[in-house]
C-alpha positions in Angstrom: -12.6 23.6 -12.6 -16.2 22.9 -11.5 -17.2 20.5 -8.9 -20.0 19.4 -11.3 -17.4 18.3 -13.9 -15.5 16.2 -11.3 -18.8 14.6 -10.2 -19.7 13.7 -13.7 -16.3 12.1 -14.3 -16.3 10.2 -11.0 -19.8 8.8 -11.7 -19.0 7.8 -15.3 -15.8 6.0 -14.2 -17.5 4.3 -11.3 -20.1 2.9 -13.7 -17.4 1.9 -16.2 -15.4 0.0 -13.7 -18.5 -1.4 -11.9 -17.6 -0.1 -8.4 -20.6 0.2 -6.1 -19.3 3.1 -4.1 -16.5 5.7 -4.6 -15.4 9.0 -3.0 -12.8 11.4 -4.5 -11.5 14.6 -2.9 -9.2 17.3 -4.3 -7.3 20.0 -2.4 -6.5 22.9 -4.7 -5.5 26.5 -3.7 -6.7 25.8 -0.1 -10.2 24.8 -1.4 -11.6 21.3 -1.0 -13.6 19.7 -3.8 -15.5 16.5 -3.3 -17.3 14.0 -5.6 -18.9 10.8 -4.6 -21.0 8.2 -6.4 -22.9 5.1 -5.5 -23.7 3.4 -2.2 -22.0 2.1 0.9 -23.6 -1.3 0.6 -25.6 -3.1 -2.0 -27.9 -4.8 0.6 -28.2 -1.8 2.9 -27.6 1.2 0.6 -26.7 4.6 1.8 -25.2 7.2 -0.5 -21.4 7.5 -0.2 -20.1 11.0 0.7 -16.9 12.6 1.9 -17.5 11.4 5.5 -18.0 7.7 4.6 -15.2 5.5 6.1 -13.3 3.1 3.9 -10.5 0.7 4.9 -7.2 2.5 4.0 -4.9 -0.6 3.9 -1.3 0.6 3.5 -2.1 4.3 3.5 -2.1 3.6 7.2 1.7 3.4 7.0 2.0 7.2 6.4 0.4 7.8 9.9 2.7 5.2 11.6 5.8 6.8 10.0 4.7 10.3 10.9 4.2 9.3 14.6 7.6 7.7 14.6 9.1 10.9 13.2 7.4 12.9 16.0 9.3 10.6 18.5 12.5 11.2 16.5 12.0 14.9 16.7 11.4 14.6 20.5 14.7 12.8 20.8 13.1 9.6 21.9 14.0 7.6 18.8 17.1 7.7 16.6 16.4 6.7 12.9 19.9 5.2 12.6 19.8 3.2 15.8 19.3 -0.5 15.7 15.7 -1.6 16.2 16.9 -3.7 19.2 17.6 -0.5 21.1 13.8 -0.1 21.4 12.6 -3.7 20.9 15.4 -5.7 22.6 13.5 -8.9 22.3 13.6 -8.8 18.5 14.7 -12.2 17.0 14.8 -13.0 13.3 15.8 -16.0 11.2 19.3 -14.5 11.1 21.0 -13.1 14.2 23.3 -10.7 12.4 20.3 -9.2 10.5 18.3 -8.9 13.8 21.2 -7.0 15.3 21.8 -4.7 12.3 18.3 -3.6 11.2 17.7 0.1 11.9 14.6 2.1 12.4 15.1 3.8 9.0 15.4 0.4 7.4 11.8 -0.3 8.5 10.5 3.1 7.4 12.0 2.9 3.9 11.5 -0.9 3.4 15.2 -1.7 3.2 15.3 -4.1 6.2 15.4 -7.1 3.9 12.2 -8.5 5.5 9.7 -10.5 3.4 6.2 -9.1 2.9 4.5 -10.4 6.1 3.4 -13.3 8.3 -0.1 -14.6 7.7 -2.4 -14.0 10.6 -3.9 -17.4 11.3 -6.2 -16.1 14.1 -4.3 -18.2 16.6 -2.3 -17.2 19.7 -1.2 -13.7 20.7 -2.3 -11.4 17.9 -0.9 -8.2 19.5 2.2 -6.4 18.3 4.2 -8.2 21.0 2.8 -11.5 19.7 3.7 -10.6 16.1 7.3 -9.8 17.1 7.6 -13.1 18.8 6.7 -14.9 15.6 9.2 -12.9 13.4 11.9 -15.6 13.4 9.5 -17.4 11.0 9.6 -14.6 8.5 11.9 -15.2 5.5 14.7 -12.7 4.9 15.2 -11.7 1.3 18.2 -9.4 1.4 20.8 -8.0 3.8 19.7 -4.8 5.6 20.2 -1.8 3.4 20.9 -3.8 0.3 17.6 -3.0 -1.6 14.1 -1.9 -1.1 11.3 -4.5 -0.9 8.0 -3.4 0.5 7.2 -5.1 3.8 4.1 -5.0 5.9 6.0 -6.9 8.7 8.5 -4.0 8.8 5.8 -1.5 9.5 4.2 -3.7 12.1 7.6 -3.9 13.8 7.8 -0.1 13.6 4.5 0.0 15.4 6.0 -2.0 18.2 8.7 0.6 18.6 6.0 3.3 19.0 4.2 1.2 21.6 7.4 0.6 23.6 8.7 4.1 23.5 5.3 5.8 24.1 4.4 3.3 26.9 0.9 2.9 25.5 -1.0 0.4 23.3 -0.2 1.3 19.7 -3.7 2.6 18.9 -3.7 4.9 22.0 -0.2 6.1 21.2 -1.3 6.9 17.6 -4.3 8.9 18.8 -2.2 10.9 21.2 0.8 11.5 18.9 -0.9 12.2 15.6 -4.7 11.5 15.2 -6.1 13.8 17.9 -3.6 16.8 17.5 -4.2 16.8 13.7 -8.0 16.7 14.3 -8.7 13.4 12.5 -11.9 12.4 14.4 -12.9 9.9 11.7 -9.6 8.1 11.3 -9.9 5.1 13.5 -8.6 1.5 14.2 -11.0 -1.4 14.8 -14.5 -2.3 13.9 -15.9 -1.0 17.2 -14.9 2.5 16.0 -15.8 2.0 12.4 -19.4 0.7 13.0 -20.6 3.8 14.9 -19.8 5.8 11.7 -21.1 5.6 8.2 -18.8 3.1 6.4 -18.4 1.3 3.1 -18.8 -2.4 2.7 -16.0 -3.9 0.5 -17.0 -6.2 -2.4 -15.2 -8.7 -4.6 -16.3 -9.7 -8.1 -16.6 -13.4 -8.5 -15.8 -15.5 -11.6 -19.5 -15.3 -12.4 -19.4 -11.5 -12.3 -21.5 -11.2 -9.2 -20.4 -8.8 -6.4 -20.0 -10.5 -3.0 -19.4 -8.7 0.3 -15.8 -9.0 1.4 -15.3 -10.8 4.8 -13.5 -9.9 6.9 -14.2 -6.2 6.6 -10.7 -4.9 6.5 -7.6 -6.7 5.1 -7.4 -9.1 8.1 -9.6 -10.7 10.7 -10.9 -8.6 13.6 -8.6 -8.8 16.6 -5.3 -8.9 14.5 -3.9 -5.8 16.2 -0.4 -6.9 15.1 -1.4 -5.7 11.6 -2.7 -2.2 12.6 0.6 -0.2 12.0 0.9 -1.5 8.4 -2.8 -1.4 7.4 -5.3 -1.1 10.2 -6.8 2.4 9.7 -10.2 3.4 8.3 -10.8 7.0 7.2 -12.9 9.2 5.0 -12.0 11.4 2.0 -12.5 14.6 4.2 -10.1 13.3 6.9 -7.6 12.3 4.3 -7.6 15.8 2.8 -7.1 17.2 6.3 -4.1 14.7 6.6 -2.8 16.1 3.3 -3.1 19.6 4.6 -1.1 18.6 7.6 1.6 17.0 5.5 1.8 20.2 3.4 2.0 22.5 6.5 4.5 23.4 9.2 3.8 20.5 11.6 1.2 22.4 13.6 3.1 21.9 16.8 2.9 18.1 16.4 6.5 18.0 15.1 8.9 20.5 13.5 8.4 21.3 9.8 11.9 20.1 8.9 11.2 16.7 10.5 7.9 16.5 8.7 9.3 17.5 5.3 12.3 15.2 5.7 9.8 12.4 5.0 9.6 13.7 1.4 13.4 13.4 0.7 14.6 10.4 -1.2 16.3 7.8 1.0 16.5 4.9 -1.5 15.8 4.6 -5.3 13.1 2.3 -6.8 13.7 0.7 -10.1 10.9 0.4 -12.7 8.1 0.6 -10.2 4.6 2.0 -10.8 4.7 2.9 -7.1 7.3 5.6 -7.6 10.9 6.5 -8.4 12.0 6.1 -4.8 11.1 6.0 -1.1 11.4 8.9 1.2 10.5 8.0 4.8 7.4 5.9 4.0 6.2 8.1 1.1 6.6 6.9 -2.5 8.2 9.7 -4.5 7.0 10.5 -8.0 8.2 12.8 -10.8 5.0 14.1 -12.4 6.2 16.0 -15.5 8.8 17.7 -13.5 6.6 18.2 -10.4 7.7 16.4 -7.2 4.9 14.4 -5.8 4.6 12.1 -2.8 1.9 9.4 -2.4 0.8 6.1 -1.0 -1.8 3.5 -2.0 -3.6 0.8 0.0 -5.7 -2.2 -0.6 -7.9 -3.9 2.0 -10.3 -6.7 1.3 -12.5 -5.4 -1.5 -11.4 -1.8 -0.8 -8.8 0.4 -2.3 -7.3 3.8 -1.4 -5.0 6.2 -3.2 -3.4 9.5 -1.9 -1.2 11.8 -3.9 0.2 15.1 -2.7 2.1 17.7 -4.8 3.8 20.0 -2.2 5.0 22.7 -4.6 1.4 23.2 -5.8 -0.2 22.8 -2.4 -2.3 20.2 -4.0 -3.7 16.7 -3.1 -6.0 14.1 -4.5 -7.6 11.2 -2.6 -9.6 8.4 -4.2 -11.4 5.6 -2.3 -13.4 2.7 -3.8 -15.2 -0.4 -2.4 -14.7 -3.2 -5.0 -11.9 -5.6 -5.9 -10.2 -5.9 -8.2 -11.7 -3.0 -10.1 -11.3 -0.4 -7.3 -7.6 -0.2 -8.1 -7.9 0.8 -11.8 -10.8 3.1 -10.8 -8.6 5.0 -8.3 -5.7 5.1 -10.8 -8.0 6.5 -13.5 -9.6 9.1 -11.2 -6.2 10.3 -9.9 -4.8 10.5 -13.5 -7.9 12.5 -14.6 -7.6 14.9 -11.6 -3.8 15.5 -12.2 -4.4 16.2 -15.9 -7.4 18.5 -15.5 -6.3 20.4 -12.3 -2.5 20.5 -12.7 -2.0 19.8 -16.4 0.1 16.8 -15.6 -0.2 14.0 -18.2 1.2 10.6 -17.2 2.9 8.8 -20.1 2.3 5.1 -20.3 5.4 3.1 -21.3 5.0 1.2 -24.6 6.1 -2.4 -24.5 8.5 -3.9 -27.0 7.4 -6.6 -29.5 7.2 -10.2 -28.2 10.6 -11.9 -28.0 10.4 -15.7 -27.5 14.0 -15.9 -26.3 13.5 -13.3 -23.6 10.2 -14.8 -22.7 11.7 -18.3 -22.1 14.2 -16.8 -19.7 11.5 -15.5 -17.3 8.8 -18.2 -17.6 8.2 -19.9 -14.3 6.8 -19.6 -10.8 7.9 -16.9 -8.3 6.7 -16.6 -4.8 6.5 -14.7 -1.5 5.1 -16.2 1.8 1.4 -16.3 0.8 1.3 -15.6 -2.9 2.4 -17.3 -6.1 3.2 -15.3 -9.2 3.2 -17.4 -12.5 4.7 -16.2 -15.7 3.8 -18.1 -18.9 4.4 -17.8 -22.6 2.4 -19.3 -25.5 4.7 -18.3 -28.4 2.8 -15.1 -29.1 2.5 -13.3 -25.7 3.7 -13.4 -22.1 1.3 -13.4 -19.2 1.5 -12.8 -15.4 -0.9 -14.4 -12.9 -0.9 -13.6 -9.2 -2.8 -15.7 -6.6 -2.9 -16.7 -3.0 -1.3 -20.1 -2.5 -4.0 -22.8 -2.7 -2.9 -24.4 0.6 -3.3 -21.1 2.4 -6.7 -20.4 0.8 -7.8 -23.9 1.6 -6.7 -23.7 5.2 -8.5 -20.3 5.8 -11.9 -20.2 7.3 -12.3 -16.7 6.0 -12.9 -15.6 2.4 -9.9 -14.2 0.7 -9.5 -11.7 -2.1 -9.9 -13.3 -5.6 -6.7 -14.1 -7.6 -5.5 -12.0 -10.5 -5.9 -14.3 -13.6 -3.3 -14.5 -16.3 -2.9 -11.0 -17.9 -0.6 -9.9 -20.7 2.7 -8.3 -19.9 5.2 -6.8 -22.3 9.0 -6.3 -22.0 10.4 -2.8 -21.7 14.1 -2.0 -22.3 16.5 -3.7 -19.9 14.9 -6.4 -17.7 11.8 -4.3 -17.1 8.1 -5.1 -17.9 4.6 -3.6 -17.9 1.2 -5.3 -17.3 -1.0 -4.3 -20.3 -4.4 -5.7 -19.3 -6.6 -6.7 -16.3 -6.8 -5.5 -12.7 -3.0 -4.8 -12.6 -2.9 -2.9 -15.9 -0.2 -0.3 -15.9 1.8 -1.9 -13.1 5.6 -1.9 -13.9 8.4 -4.1 -12.5 11.6 -5.8 -13.4 13.4 -9.1 -13.3 16.5 -9.6 -11.3 19.4 -11.9 -12.3 22.2 -13.7 -10.4 25.9 -13.4 -11.1 25.6 -15.9 -13.9 22.8 -13.9 -15.6 20.0 -16.3 -14.7 16.6 -14.7 -13.8 16.1 -15.4 -10.1 13.4 -12.9 -9.1 10.7 -10.5 -10.2 9.5 -7.3 -8.6 5.8 -6.5 -8.6 4.2 -3.7 -6.5 7.5 -2.9 -4.9 7.9 -6.5 -3.6 10.5 -9.1 -4.6 9.1 -12.5 -5.6 11.9 -15.1 -5.6 11.9 -17.8 -8.3 10.6 -21.0 -6.9 13.0 -23.9 -6.9 11.9 -26.5 -9.5 11.4 -30.0 -8.3 14.2 -32.3 -9.7 
């Protein structure tokens, strides 16, 4: 498969989705193939290449988890131990939960913690400061009861690394993982990003215009408490080096069995586009019978996607600098690469015909800490809209990513659904019910949104 063909596809897709700058990398048979298109910035344009840094968002979690697994392999951390063994000051909204949560619960998102605390730019924004605020975080399930994707859980895992290593989190990560793997362009913080070539994130406004995303990453500068869950920036070439490391024998950083244990399923995921289950951090996918691991990330106007297929010694990375269209660009690029390099064709689920009775059972508002999810029906179709809560948007002195306007969804068998249009097209999820059969929650992007209580 020629590099030229990949370049043509990447350029065509970037233009179709209207993304200013994209970079794609493929690892195949030990060879690296790169294709980039567009510019780092519309106002100060430089060509994007495989060395251009993008915000990784949640792909950062794969690095945090690997560092923790090194500490496990060294006998310094026990996956089944309560988090309080390493972070004794941990307090949560419920004392029993705080005492029970294990390290593994954080790494496979089964701690029952809500998505995250909003960084308001006030007070102590270190990991210690974040842990001190955790009693404010809603708890959505008992530890171990179910998977629900949590940024706060990974930030707490970062505090374990900090305490056990005896170093600030970023220094600990450099020593444990980034330096020994040779990832010179995988960095935390703007002071490191701005001395390298980097992509500016963009968001498309209601008027169709592209506006630079501020702050540069997913959170304001100085919010070190969010680094373990989403603070890294990196390039396509460094991410393929990271994929090579994940496919290898641990390179003296940690034993191969500890590294490969991260790929083994620890909990099942239901009806999720993100995967069939979690290993340790990694989303697990069945691609036409091939076992794949992967992780995605979204910053502010930037999107990242990494998929690794160990049995084929294969990986694909896609990075894009526009919201919301960077997400479908990455999905489309990864799908094309999987089909043309591995012969894997992803099948899209076909929704059932509209059913008014079923629609009325799910119509309403659902929420997590910062986001409202609204499901509405007009008698012919069902729609899903996702947006930052207006009071949070109004209170912020920073720009925030645009909302996802109402987009059609269709029911699948059971209580599952699929989004059929818009920036979330292809996302799957499901509705959960209480003991009486009433719909009380909806899962989207691996997160549980609970039904809002209606005012009486």
